[in-house]
MARKEBA-834690 format. One record per atom (N, C-alpha, C): residue in three letters; residue number from 1; x, y, z; atom name. Coordinates in steps of 0.2 Angstrom, whole numbers, plus 5000, padded with zeros to 4 digits. Layout:
N
ATOM residuo num east north   up atomo
ATOM     ala NUM    X     Y    Z    CA
...
This chain:
155
ATOM residuo num east north   up atomo
ATOM     met   1 5464  5582 5482     N
ATOM     met   1 5462  5576 5480    CA
ATOM     met   1 5454  5575 5482     C
ATOM     lys   2 5450  5574 5477     N
ATOM     lys   2 5443  5574 5478    CA
ATOM     lys   2 5441  5569 5484     C
ATOM     asn   3 5442  5563 5483     N
ATOM     asn   3 5440  5558 5489    CA
ATOM     asn   3 5446  5553 5489     C
ATOM     ala   4 5451  5555 5494     N
ATOM     ala   4 5457  5551 5495    CA
ATOM     ala   4 5455  5544 5497     C
ATOM     asp   5 5450  5543 5501     N
ATOM     asp   5 5449  5536 5504    CA
ATOM     asp   5 5447  5532 5498     C
ATOM     ala   6 5443  5534 5493     N
ATOM     ala   6 5440  5530 5488    CA
ATOM     ala   6 5446  5528 5483     C
ATOM     leu   7 5451  5533 5482     N
ATOM     leu   7 5457  5531 5478    CA
ATOM     leu   7 5461  5526 5481     C
ATOM     trp   8 5463  5527 5488     N
ATOM     trp   8 5467  5522 5491    CA
ATOM     trp   8 5464  5515 5492     C
ATOM     arg   9 5457  5515 5493     N
ATOM     arg   9 5453  5509 5494    CA
ATOM     arg   9 5454  5505 5488     C
ATOM     asp  10 5453  5508 5482     N
ATOM     asp  10 5453  5505 5476    CA
ATOM     asp  10 5460  5502 5474     C
ATOM     leu  11 5465  5506 5476     N
ATOM     leu  11 5472  5505 5474    CA
ATOM     leu  11 5474  5499 5479     C
ATOM     val  12 5472  5499 5485     N
ATOM     val  12 5474  5493 5490    CA
ATOM     val  12 5471  5487 5488     C
ATOM     his  13 5465  5487 5485     N
ATOM     his  13 5462  5481 5483    CA
ATOM     his  13 5465  5478 5477     C
ATOM     arg  14 5467  5483 5472     N
ATOM     arg  14 5471  5481 5466    CA
ATOM     arg  14 5477  5477 5468     C
ATOM     phe  15 5481  5480 5473     N
ATOM     phe  15 5487  5477 5475    CA
ATOM     phe  15 5486  5470 5478     C
ATOM     ala  16 5480  5469 5482     N
ATOM     ala  16 5479  5463 5485    CA
ATOM     ala  16 5478  5458 5480     C
ATOM     lys  17 5476  5459 5474     N
ATOM     lys  17 5475  5454 5468    CA
ATOM     lys  17 5482  5452 5466     C
ATOM     gln  18 5487  5455 5468     N
ATOM     gln  18 5494  5453 5466    CA
ATOM     gln  18 5497  5447 5470     C
ATOM     ser  19 5493  5446 5476     N
ATOM     ser  19 5495  5441 5480    CA
ATOM     ser  19 5496  5434 5477     C
ATOM     arg  20 5501  5431 5479     N
ATOM     arg  20 5503  5424 5476    CA
ATOM     arg  20 5501  5419 5482     C
ATOM     cys  21 5498  5421 5487     N
ATOM     cys  21 5495  5416 5492    CA
ATOM     cys  21 5489  5412 5490     C
ATOM     gln  22 5490  5406 5491     N
ATOM     gln  22 5484  5402 5488    CA
ATOM     gln  22 5478  5402 5492     C
ATOM     ser  23 5478  5405 5498     N
ATOM     ser  23 5472  5404 5502    CA
ATOM     ser  23 5468  5411 5503     C
ATOM     arg  24 5472  5417 5502     N
ATOM     arg  24 5469  5423 5504    CA
ATOM     arg  24 5473  5429 5501     C
ATOM     gln  25 5470  5434 5498     N
ATOM     gln  25 5473  5440 5495    CA
ATOM     gln  25 5472  5446 5500     C
ATOM     val  26 5477  5449 5502     N
ATOM     val  26 5477  5455 5506    CA
ATOM     val  26 5482  5460 5504     C
ATOM     gly  27 5480  5466 5504     N
ATOM     gly  27 5484  5471 5502    CA
ATOM     gly  27 5485  5477 5507     C
ATOM     ala  28 5491  5480 5506     N
ATOM     ala  28 5492  5486 5510    CA
ATOM     ala  28 5496  5491 5506     C
ATOM     ile  29 5495  5498 5507     N
ATOM     ile  29 5499  5503 5504    CA
ATOM     ile  29 5501  5508 5510     C
ATOM     leu  30 5506  5511 5509     N
ATOM     leu  30 5509  5517 5513    CA
ATOM     leu  30 5508  5523 5510     C
ATOM     val  31 5505  5528 5513     N
ATOM     val  31 5504  5535 5510    CA
ATOM     val  31 5506  5540 5515     C
ATOM     lys  32 5509  5545 5512     N
ATOM     lys  32 5511  5551 5516    CA
ATOM     lys  32 5510  5557 5512     C
ATOM     asp  33 5507  5563 5514     N
ATOM     asp  33 5506  5569 5510    CA
ATOM     asp  33 5503  5567 5503     C
ATOM     ser  34 5498  5563 5503     N
ATOM     ser  34 5495  5561 5497    CA
ATOM     ser  34 5499  5558 5492     C
ATOM     arg  35 5505  5555 5494     N
ATOM     arg  35 5509  5551 5490    CA
ATOM     arg  35 5510  5544 5492     C
ATOM     leu  36 5510  5540 5487     N
ATOM     leu  36 5511  5533 5488    CA
ATOM     leu  36 5518  5531 5489     C
ATOM     leu  37 5520  5529 5495     N
ATOM     leu  37 5527  5527 5497    CA
ATOM     leu  37 5529  5520 5496     C
ATOM     ala  38 5524  5515 5497     N
ATOM     ala  38 5526  5508 5496    CA
ATOM     ala  38 5520  5504 5496     C
ATOM     glu  39 5520  5498 5494     N
ATOM     glu  39 5515  5494 5493    CA
ATOM     glu  39 5517  5487 5495     C
ATOM     gly  40 5512  5483 5497     N
ATOM     gly  40 5513  5476 5499    CA
ATOM     gly  40 5507  5472 5498     C
ATOM     trp  41 5508  5465 5498     N
ATOM     trp  41 5502  5460 5498    CA
ATOM     trp  41 5505  5454 5501     C
ATOM     asn  42 5500  5450 5503     N
ATOM     asn  42 5503  5444 5507    CA
ATOM     asn  42 5505  5439 5501     C
ATOM     ser  43 5512  5437 5502     N
ATOM     ser  43 5515  5433 5498    CA
ATOM     ser  43 5521  5430 5501     C
ATOM     pro  44 5524  5425 5498     N
ATOM     pro  44 5530  5422 5501    CA
ATOM     pro  44 5536  5427 5501     C
ATOM     pro  45 5541  5427 5505     N
ATOM     pro  45 5546  5432 5505    CA
ATOM     pro  45 5550  5432 5498     C
ATOM     arg  46 5553  5438 5497     N
ATOM     arg  46 5556  5439 5491    CA
ATOM     arg  46 5561  5433 5489     C
ATOM     gly  47 5560  5430 5483     N
ATOM     gly  47 5564  5425 5481    CA
ATOM     gly  47 5561  5418 5482     C
ATOM     ser  48 5555  5417 5486     N
ATOM     ser  48 5552  5411 5488    CA
ATOM     ser  48 5546  5410 5483     C
ATOM     lys  49 5544  5404 5483     N
ATOM     lys  49 5539  5402 5478    CA
ATOM     lys  49 5532  5400 5482     C
ATOM     ala  50 5527  5403 5480     N
ATOM     ala  50 5520  5401 5484    CA
ATOM     ala  50 5519  5394 5484     C
ATOM     gln  51 5520  5390 5478     N
ATOM     gln  51 5519  5383 5478    CA
ATOM     gln  51 5523  5379 5483     C
ATOM     asp  52 5528  5382 5486     N
ATOM     asp  52 5532  5378 5491    CA
ATOM     asp  52 5529  5379 5498     C
ATOM     cys  53 5523  5382 5499     N
ATOM     cys  53 5521  5383 5506    CA
ATOM     cys  53 5518  5377 5509     C
ATOM     pro  54 5521  5375 5514     N
ATOM     pro  54 5518  5369 5517    CA
ATOM     pro  54 5511  5369 5520     C
ATOM     arg  55 5509  5375 5522     N
ATOM     arg  55 5502  5376 5524    CA
ATOM     arg  55 5497  5375 5518     C
ATOM     cys  56 5498  5379 5512     N
ATOM     cys  56 5494  5378 5507    CA
ATOM     cys  56 5494  5371 5504     C
ATOM     leu  57 5500  5368 5504     N
ATOM     leu  57 5500  5361 5501    CA
ATOM     leu  57 5496  5356 5506     C
ATOM     ser  58 5495  5358 5512     N
ATOM     ser  58 5491  5353 5516    CA
ATOM     ser  58 5483  5354 5516     C
ATOM     gly  59 5481  5359 5512     N
ATOM     gly  59 5474  5360 5511    CA
ATOM     gly  59 5471  5363 5518     C
ATOM     pro  60 5473  5369 5520     N
ATOM     pro  60 5472  5372 5526    CA
ATOM     pro  60 5464  5374 5527     C
ATOM     lys  61 5462  5373 5533     N
ATOM     lys  61 5456  5376 5535    CA
ATOM     lys  61 5457  5383 5538     C
ATOM     pro  62 5452  5388 5537     N
ATOM     pro  62 5453  5395 5539    CA
ATOM     pro  62 5455  5395 5546     C
ATOM     gly  63 5461  5399 5547     N
ATOM     gly  63 5463  5400 5554    CA
ATOM     gly  63 5468  5395 5557     C
ATOM     lys  64 5469  5389 5553     N
ATOM     lys  64 5472  5384 5556    CA
ATOM     lys  64 5479  5383 5552     C
ATOM     gly  65 5484  5380 5555     N
ATOM     gly  65 5490  5379 5552    CA
ATOM     gly  65 5494  5385 5550     C
ATOM     leu  66 5493  5391 5554     N
ATOM     leu  66 5496  5397 5552    CA
ATOM     leu  66 5504  5396 5553     C
ATOM     glu  67 5506  5392 5558     N
ATOM     glu  67 5513  5392 5559    CA
ATOM     glu  67 5517  5388 5553     C
ATOM     phe  68 5513  5385 5549     N
ATOM     phe  68 5517  5382 5543    CA
ATOM     phe  68 5516  5387 5537     C
ATOM     ala  69 5513  5392 5537     N
ATOM     ala  69 5513  5397 5531    CA
ATOM     ala  69 5520  5401 5530     C
ATOM     ile  70 5522  5401 5524     N
ATOM     ile  70 5528  5405 5522    CA
ATOM     ile  70 5526  5412 5520     C
ATOM     cys  71 5520  5413 5519     N
ATOM     cys  71 5518  5420 5517    CA
ATOM     cys  71 5519  5425 5522     C
ATOM     cys  72 5522  5431 5520     N
ATOM     cys  72 5522  5437 5524    CA
ATOM     cys  72 5515  5441 5524     C
ATOM     his  73 5513  5444 5529     N
ATOM     his  73 5507  5448 5528    CA
ATOM     his  73 5508  5454 5524     C
ATOM     ala  74 5503  5457 5521     N
ATOM     ala  74 5503  5462 5517    CA
ATOM     ala  74 5507  5469 5520     C
ATOM     glu  75 5505  5470 5526     N
ATOM     glu  75 5507  5475 5530    CA
ATOM     glu  75 5515  5475 5531     C
ATOM     ala  76 5517  5469 5533     N
ATOM     ala  76 5524  5467 5534    CA
ATOM     ala  76 5528  5468 5527     C
ATOM     asn  77 5525  5466 5522     N
ATOM     asn  77 5528  5467 5515    CA
ATOM     asn  77 5529  5474 5513     C
ATOM     ala  78 5523  5478 5514     N
ATOM     ala  78 5524  5485 5513    CA
ATOM     ala  78 5529  5489 5517     C
ATOM     ile  79 5530  5487 5523     N
ATOM     ile  79 5535  5490 5527    CA
ATOM     ile  79 5542  5488 5525     C
ATOM     ala  80 5542  5481 5523     N
ATOM     ala  80 5549  5479 5521    CA
ATOM     ala  80 5551  5482 5514     C
ATOM     asn  81 5546  5483 5510     N
ATOM     asn  81 5547  5486 5503    CA
ATOM     asn  81 5550  5493 5504     C
ATOM     ala  82 5547  5497 5509     N
ATOM     ala  82 5549  5504 5510    CA
ATOM     ala  82 5556  5504 5513     C
ATOM     ala  83 5557  5499 5518     N
ATOM     ala  83 5564  5499 5521    CA
ATOM     ala  83 5569  5497 5515     C
ATOM     tyr  84 5567  5492 5511     N
ATOM     tyr  84 5572  5490 5505    CA
ATOM     tyr  84 5574  5496 5501     C
ATOM     ser  85 5569  5500 5500     N
ATOM     ser  85 5570  5506 5496    CA
ATOM     ser  85 5573  5512 5500     C
ATOM     gly  86 5573  5512 5506     N
ATOM     gly  86 5576  5517 5510    CA
ATOM     gly  86 5570  5523 5511     C
ATOM     val  87 5564  5521 5511     N
ATOM     val  87 5559  5526 5512    CA
ATOM     val  87 5557  5527 5519     C
ATOM     asp  88 5557  5533 5522     N
ATOM     asp  88 5555  5534 5529    CA
ATOM     asp  88 5547  5534 5529     C
ATOM     leu  89 5545  5530 5534     N
ATOM     leu  89 5538  5530 5535    CA
ATOM     leu  89 5535  5534 5541     C
ATOM     lys  90 5539  5538 5544     N
ATOM     lys  90 5537  5542 5550    CA
ATOM     lys  90 5531  5546 5548     C
ATOM     glu  91 5526  5545 5552     N
ATOM     glu  91 5520  5549 5551    CA
ATOM     glu  91 5516  5547 5545     C
ATOM     ala  92 5517  5541 5542     N
ATOM     ala  92 5513  5539 5536    CA
ATOM     ala  92 5507  5536 5539     C
ATOM     thr  93 5502  5535 5534     N
ATOM     thr  93 5496  5531 5535    CA
ATOM     thr  93 5497  5525 5531     C
ATOM     ile  94 5494  5519 5534     N
ATOM     ile  94 5494  5513 5530    CA
ATOM     ile  94 5487  5511 5529     C
ATOM     tyr  95 5485  5510 5523     N
ATOM     tyr  95 5479  5508 5520    CA
ATOM     tyr  95 5479  5500 5519     C
ATOM     cys  96 5474  5496 5522     N
ATOM     cys  96 5474  5489 5522    CA
ATOM     cys  96 5467  5487 5520     C
ATOM     thr  97 5467  5481 5516     N
ATOM     thr  97 5461  5478 5515    CA
ATOM     thr  97 5458  5475 5521     C
ATOM     thr  98 5462  5473 5526     N
ATOM     thr  98 5460  5469 5532    CA
ATOM     thr  98 5463  5473 5538     C
ATOM     tyr  99 5460  5473 5543     N
ATOM     tyr  99 5463  5476 5550    CA
ATOM     tyr  99 5469  5472 5551     C
ATOM     pro 100 5474  5475 5553     N
ATOM     pro 100 5480  5471 5555    CA
ATOM     pro 100 5480  5467 5561     C
ATOM     cys 101 5484  5461 5560     N
ATOM     cys 101 5485  5457 5566    CA
ATOM     cys 101 5490  5460 5571     C
ATOM     ala 102 5490  5457 5577     N
ATOM     ala 102 5495  5460 5582    CA
ATOM     ala 102 5502  5460 5580     C
ATOM     glu 103 5504  5455 5576     N
ATOM     glu 103 5511  5456 5574    CA
ATOM     glu 103 5513  5461 5569     C
ATOM     cys 104 5508  5462 5565     N
ATOM     cys 104 5509  5468 5560    CA
ATOM     cys 104 5508  5475 5564     C
ATOM     ala 105 5504  5475 5569     N
ATOM     ala 105 5503  5481 5573    CA
ATOM     ala 105 5509  5483 5576     C
ATOM     lys 106 5513  5478 5578     N
ATOM     lys 106 5520  5480 5581    CA
ATOM     lys 106 5524  5483 5576     C
ATOM     leu 107 5524  5480 5570     N
ATOM     leu 107 5528  5483 5565    CA
ATOM     leu 107 5526  5490 5563     C
ATOM     ile 108 5520  5491 5563     N
ATOM     ile 108 5517  5497 5561    CA
ATOM     ile 108 5519  5503 5566     C
ATOM     cys 109 5519  5501 5573     N
ATOM     cys 109 5521  5505 5578    CA
ATOM     cys 109 5529  5507 5577     C
ATOM     gly 110 5533  5501 5576     N
ATOM     gly 110 5540  5502 5575    CA
ATOM     gly 110 5542  5507 5569     C
ATOM     ala 111 5538  5506 5564     N
ATOM     ala 111 5540  5510 5558    CA
ATOM     ala 111 5538  5518 5559     C
ATOM     gly 112 5534  5520 5564     N
ATOM     gly 112 5532  5527 5565    CA
ATOM     gly 112 5526  5528 5561     C
ATOM     ile 113 5522  5524 5559     N
ATOM     ile 113 5516  5525 5556    CA
ATOM     ile 113 5511  5527 5561     C
ATOM     ile 114 5507  5532 5559     N
ATOM     ile 114 5502  5535 5564    CA
ATOM     ile 114 5495  5534 5563     C
ATOM     glu 115 5493  5531 5557     N
ATOM     glu 115 5486  5530 5556    CA
ATOM     glu 115 5485  5524 5552     C
ATOM     val 116 5480  5520 5553     N
ATOM     val 116 5478  5514 5550    CA
ATOM     val 116 5471  5514 5547     C
ATOM     val 117 5470  5513 5541     N
ATOM     val 117 5463  5514 5538    CA
ATOM     val 117 5462  5507 5534     C
ATOM     tyr 118 5457  5504 5536     N
ATOM     tyr 118 5456  5497 5534    CA
ATOM     tyr 118 5449  5496 5531     C
ATOM     asp 119 5448  5490 5527     N
ATOM     asp 119 5441  5489 5524    CA
ATOM     asp 119 5438  5484 5528     C
ATOM     his 120 5441  5478 5529     N
ATOM     his 120 5437  5472 5532    CA
ATOM     his 120 5440  5471 5539     C
ATOM     thr 121 5435  5470 5544     N
ATOM     thr 121 5437  5469 5551    CA
ATOM     thr 121 5441  5462 5552     C
ATOM     tyr 122 5445  5462 5557     N
ATOM     tyr 122 5449  5456 5559    CA
ATOM     tyr 122 5449  5456 5566     C
ATOM     pro 123 5445  5453 5570     N
ATOM     pro 123 5445  5455 5577    CA
ATOM     pro 123 5451  5453 5581     C
ATOM     ser 124 5454  5458 5584     N
ATOM     ser 124 5461  5457 5588    CA
ATOM     ser 124 5461  5462 5593     C
ATOM     his 125 5459  5460 5599     N
ATOM     his 125 5459  5465 5605    CA
ATOM     his 125 5467  5467 5606     C
ATOM     leu 126 5471  5462 5605     N
ATOM     leu 126 5478  5464 5606    CA
ATOM     leu 126 5481  5470 5601     C
ATOM     thr 127 5478  5469 5595     N
ATOM     thr 127 5480  5475 5590    CA
ATOM     thr 127 5477  5481 5592     C
ATOM     asp 128 5471  5481 5595     N
ATOM     asp 128 5467  5487 5598    CA
ATOM     asp 128 5472  5490 5603     C
ATOM     leu 129 5474  5486 5608     N
ATOM     leu 129 5478  5488 5613    CA
ATOM     leu 129 5485  5491 5611     C
ATOM     ile 130 5488  5488 5606     N
ATOM     ile 130 5494  5490 5604    CA
ATOM     ile 130 5493  5497 5601     C
ATOM     phe 131 5488  5498 5596     N
ATOM     phe 131 5487  5505 5593    CA
ATOM     phe 131 5485  5510 5598     C
ATOM     glu 132 5481  5508 5603     N
ATOM     glu 132 5479  5513 5608    CA
ATOM     glu 132 5485  5515 5612     C
ATOM     ser 133 5489  5511 5614     N
ATOM     ser 133 5495  5512 5619    CA
ATOM     ser 133 5500  5516 5615     C
ATOM     ala 134 5500  5515 5608     N
ATOM     ala 134 5505  5519 5604    CA
ATOM     ala 134 5502  5525 5601     C
ATOM     asn 135 5496  5527 5603     N
ATOM     asn 135 5493  5533 5600    CA
ATOM     asn 135 5492  5533 5592     C
ATOM     ile 136 5491  5527 5590     N
ATOM     ile 136 5490  5526 5583    CA
ATOM     ile 136 5482  5526 5581     C
ATOM     thr 137 5480  5530 5577     N
ATOM     thr 137 5472  5530 5576    CA
ATOM     thr 137 5471  5525 5570     C
ATOM     ser 138 5465  5522 5571     N
ATOM     ser 138 5463  5517 5566    CA
ATOM     ser 138 5455  5518 5565     C
ATOM     arg 139 5454  5517 5558     N
ATOM     arg 139 5447  5518 5556    CA
ATOM     arg 139 5445  5514 5550     C
ATOM     arg 140 5439  5512 5549     N
ATOM     arg 140 5437  5509 5543    CA
ATOM     arg 140 5436  5514 5537     C
ATOM     phe 141 5437  5512 5531     N
ATOM     phe 141 5436  5517 5526    CA
ATOM     phe 141 5429  5520 5526     C
ATOM     lys 142 5428  5526 5524     N
ATOM     lys 142 5421  5529 5525    CA
ATOM     lys 142 5417  5528 5519     C
ATOM     asp 143 5410  5528 5520     N
ATOM     asp 143 5406  5528 5514    CA
ATOM     asp 143 5407  5522 5509     C
ATOM     val 144 5408  5516 5512     N
ATOM     val 144 5408  5510 5508    CA
ATOM     val 144 5404  5505 5510     C
ATOM     asp 145 5402  5500 5506     N
ATOM     asp 145 5398  5494 5508    CA
ATOM     asp 145 5403  5489 5510     C
ATOM     his 146 5404  5488 5516     N
ATOM     his 146 5409  5483 5519    CA
ATOM     his 146 5407  5476 5519     C
ATOM     asp 147 5401  5475 5517     N
ATOM     asp 147 5398  5468 5516    CA
ATOM     asp 147 5399  5465 5509     C
ATOM     gln 148 5401  5469 5504     N
ATOM     gln 148 5400  5467 5498    CA
ATOM     gln 148 5406  5462 5496     C
ATOM     thr 149 5412  5463 5499     N
ATOM     thr 149 5418  5458 5497    CA
ATOM     thr 149 5421  5456 5504     C
ATOM     gln 150 5417  5453 5508     N
ATOM     gln 150 5421  5451 5515    CA
ATOM     gln 150 5425  5445 5513     C
ATOM     asn 151 5432  5446 5515     N
ATOM     asn 151 5437  5440 5515    CA
ATOM     asn 151 5435  5435 5520     C
ATOM     gln 152 5437  5429 5519     N
ATOM     gln 152 5438  5424 5524    CA
ATOM     gln 152 5443  5426 5529     C
ATOM     arg 153 5442  5424 5535     N
ATOM     arg 153 5447  5425 5540    CA
ATOM     arg 153 5452  5418 5540     C
ATOM     cys 154 5457  5418 5537     N
ATOM     cys 154 5461  5412 5537    CA
ATOM     cys 154 5469  5413 5537     C
ATOM     asn 155 5471  5420 5536     N
ATOM     asn 155 5478  5421 5536    CA
ATOM     asn 155 5481  5423 5542     C
């Protein structure tokens, strides 16, 4: 593969556009041995409707009212989609549009994922600690302009 990071970065951003979340679009894909294993984006759980989200209905401010959101994070949806299909994630890499939160970091550890590659930062010292203690490597995509499409921090 010529430039795997460029391919996976493009693909993860395309999946993010599938999000039904009314406040933010985030994507995640799981890859192993240059093969796409599963994908996810932040959206309500399978069978739920985005328009029923109490947080979105209340006109949320970025980072506020998260306890009322029904959307699952993209990383959690990708891991759940893999589990739903019986896909083994041991030693996989997860590519994300945004650095994972601490809750998703715990899921990433539990799934056996060994590397996280992300585009936009999301400051979380707890995530850093979780990845460091579990020996999970994390890095930003290489050779990209990280300022061109910065997402708001509200999910």
